C-alpha positions, 0 to 999 in steps of 0.5 A: 489957213485951215486945210480943206475939209476932205469928203469921201462921197460914196453913192451908186447913182451917178447923177446924184454923186456928181451933183453932191460932189459939185456942191461940196467942191463949191465950198472949197472942200476936197472930194473923192467919190466912189460908186461902191463901198468896195471902191471906197474901201480900196481908197481908204486902204491906199491911205486916203483919210477923210474928215467926212464920209457920206455913203448910201447904205444899200449899194452894189458890191459885197460891202454896204455903207454900214460896213464902210461906216464901221471901218471909218469909225474904227480907223478915223474916229474923228471923222463925221459919218453920214449914212443915207437911204431911201428906206425910213430909218425904222426899217433899217438895222441899227446904225453904227456908233455916232453915224448920222442918218439922212433920209432920201430924197433930201434937200441940198441944205440938209446935206450941207448942214451935216457935212459942215465941220463940227466945232 
């Protein structure tokens, strides 16, 4: 049996964070949540390894979702990195490496398609 997918979900909107966490857990995946990139970075520095990082780009704190994505791509190169924003992609700075982009608001099925493990 395969180990459950480990998802690090970073979102400052509490309602959205809780909804997405519930949906992911419903698939049997393990979810850790953080409301800021700083809190997520602390989890990673404590040794948490994720298979998928989902993060909003603009959040309170000193780190952005892009900072977090760059760190995960350096330290966990096999992880899928998904960045989300309410701003259209053309208004944003270039995304790091192989990061995927999800425009807010999004549908749950769009979100779930992105976090599914790649063969």
